[in-house]
N, C-alpha and C positions, 0 to 999 in steps of 0.2 A: 180644642183648647190651645191657647198660646202658652207655651212652656218657657221656663227660664233657661237662658243660655249661661249667664254669669251673674253671680252676686259678689261684688268686689268692694273691699274696704278702700277708702281714699288713700292715695299715695301721699308721700311727704308734701307738706304745704310749702309754698314759696310766696314771697311778696310781689305784688304788682304795684309799682310805686311804693309809697309807704303807708297806704291806707287800705289795701285789700290783701288779706292773707288767704290764699286760695289753694285748693287741691284741684289739679287738672284731671277731669274725668274723660273728656273727649278732647284730643285723640289718644290720651295715655292708656285708657282702658279699652275703648272701642274707637276704631279709626274713623276719620271724617267720611270716608267712602262707606264704611259699614253703617254709620249713623245718619247719612244724608237724608234730609236737608240740614240736619244739625251738625255743624262742622267743628264747633269748639264749645266746651262747657267747663267753666271755672266755678267751683263751689267754695265760697267763703263760709266754712262751718263756723259755728258760734265762737267768737273771739272777743275778749274784753279789751277795749281801747281805753287807756286812761284819759282824763281831761286834757285838752290841748287848746291853747289860744290860736294856734296856727293849724287850720284844718289839714288833715292828712288825705292823700289821694294820688291821682295821676294827672300830671300836667298835660299841656297841649300835645295831641297826637292825631295822626290822620287815620281815616278808614276809607276803603273803597271795595265795592263788589258784593256786599252782604249786609245783613241787619244784625244789630245787637239788641238783645232782650234782657233787661235788668229787672230782677224780681227781688223785692225787699221783704225780708222776714223780720229782721231786728235792725234798728238804726235808721239813719236817714242820709241820703246822698243828694248833693247839689251838683248840677251839671250845666254845661253851656256848649254852644258850637258856633262855627263860623257863618252859619246861615241866620244867626240871631235867635235860634231856639235855645231853650233852657228851662230849668225848673227844679223842683225838689221831689225826690222819690221817697215817700214815707212808708212806714211799715204796712205791708199788704198791697202796696201799689206796684205797678209795672210800667217801665218805660220801654217802648218798642221803637227803636231808632233805625230807620232805613238810610244807611250811609250811601248806598248805590254809587253814583258817579263820583262821590268824594266830598268829605267834609273834614274839618279839624274839630276836635272834641276834647273836653276836659271834664273830669269828675272828681269830686272831693266829698269828704264827710260834710254834711250840712253845718254851717257855721255855729249855730246855737247848740246843736247836738254835740258838736266837737268840744265845746266848752264844758259840757257835763260828762261826756264819754259814756261808756257802758258796753253792753253786749251788742255785737254787730254780726249779722248773718245775711248773706246775699247769694244770689245765683246770677251769673252772666252767661247767656247762651248766644252763640253766633249761629245765625240762620243763613244758609247760602241763598243766593239769588240765581235764577236761570240766566243763561247768557243774554237773552233778549231784554232782560230787565236790569242788568248790572250797571248800565250807564243812565238809568232813569234819575229823576230829580230826587234829592234827599228829602226826607220828611220825618216827622215824629208822630207817634201815637202815645199820648200820656193817658194811661188807663188806671184811674184811681180804684181802690178796692171796692168802693160802693158801685162802680160802673161795671164790675165783672158780674157775669151771669151766675147766680147762686142756685144750685139744685139741691133741695133739702132731701136728706136721707133719714132713715129711722134713728140713726145715731151719728149724725154728722152732716156735712155739706160738701159738695163739689163746687169749687169756684172756677168757672170756665173763662180762660183768658182768650184762647183762640180755638177755632174749630167748634165742636159741639159735644155735649154729653146728654144722652137720652133725648135727642132732638132739640136741645136747648143750646142755642148758638152763643158763642162768646163775642165780645166787641172788637177784637183785633182783626184788622184786614191783613191778609197774607197773599203772597204772590203764587204760592203753590199750596196744595192741600196739606193741612197739618192740624194737630190738636195739641194744645198746651193747657194744663189745668192743675189745680191744687185740690187734693182730697184731704179734708180735715175731719178726722174721725175720732169719736169718743171710744173709750175702751170697749171692745166687743163689737164695735161698728164695722160694717163691711161695705164695699163698693164694687160693683161689677163694671167692667170696661169691655168694649168691643171695637176693634180697629181692623181695617182690611189686612189680610194675611201678608201682603207684600210691603206694607208700611213698616218702617224701622221704628221700634218701640223701646222705650227705656223709662226708668223712673229713679228718683233719688228719695230716700227716706230722710226727710228734713228733721223730723222730730219723732221720737218714740220707736216702737218696734212693730213690725207687721208680719203676717203670714201671707204667702202667695199661693193661691189655688189650694189652700188648706194643707200644704205639705212642706213648704220651704220658708224658713225664717229670714227676713231681711232686717238687720239691726239699724239703728240710727246712723245717719251719715253714709250709708252704703249705697252704691250704684247698682242698679239691676238692669241687665240687658236681656230682652226677650228674643226667642227664636222667631223666625218668620215661618212658623209651622201651624198657625191657627189664628183665630180672631178674638176669642173671649178669654178673659182672665179675671180673677177676683183677688182683692186684697182685704185682709181683716186685721183690724188694729188689736194688738195685744194689750197696749196701754194707749193713752191719748197720743194720737199720731197726726203728722202732716206729711203728705207724699206728693212730690211734684211728678206728674205723669206727662210724657211727651210721645207723640207718634206722628210720623209724617211720610208722605210719598217721596221716595228717593228721586233726586234730580240726576238723571243718567247722563251726565256730562263730565268732562275732565275737570279736576280740581287742581289748580296751581296756586299755591299761596306763598307769600313771603311777608312775615311780620303782619302788619295791619292791612294787607291787601290780599284779596281772594278773587282770582280771575280764572280763565280757562286755558290761557297759554302763557308761556314765558314772555312773549312779546308784549302782552297786555300788562304784565307785571312791570316790565321795563318802562312802559308808557306811564304807568301809575307813578313810579318814582320820578320820572321826568316832569310830569304835571305837578307833583308835590313840590319838587325842588324849584320849579319855576313859578310858584305861588298861585297855581290854578285852583287850589282848594280853598282860597279865601284867606282871611286873616282872623286870628283869635289871640287876644292878649293872655298872658300867663295869669 
């Protein structure tokens, strides 16, 4: 059995730009090394934004050396980048962006949603890239909810984004082995999971309250880190629940990060700043 190491409530929230009110879970609760390949996790717990004619969000900023995975639970996000990519992330959708060698990016509340406002709930996960892939070509995977692999349970469903659940593979392409999925359970519903012992495994209770292995309660908005001591665990919903589950094989390489750059050496970080300052990430209007 895979046992729980930590059940932690979210720390104080802070704003990223003016559109994302987030609790940092990685590395604040579990370090980037401990959770590799997942090196950052910002959780925008449910927060109500009033109507605004000017969409709130984050203006143009660079990324290099990793991937960003944005999972929308409530609200809509509009984004664009210097390679010409862009789109809208709607409720239930996922945007898997491989920044790799470097892009400029911006993300805001979707224009029409912003005019109405309402509850907003998102997760942004940063996934590290191995050294051999850090300078690969940037790309997007826009994964709409209907494109996610849905595995029906007696009282719920598991929506597979990456990796697999009960031999059902999700649509996301990854550079290293990992599993990312949402378990959506009715009250009393349960889901069994099995990941290799050495994979780093965690989950966020997005909605509701759950029991883990029949003995430990994890309330809404809490982060759960599992020990690397077994393969199997069970979650059971006390009431209607949504749980984001992630598990991945660690990348056993140095992690050197500075702001929006995640590389393997200080020299590579310096090069990223030089390339950014010299316009090598392209151009993107505000």
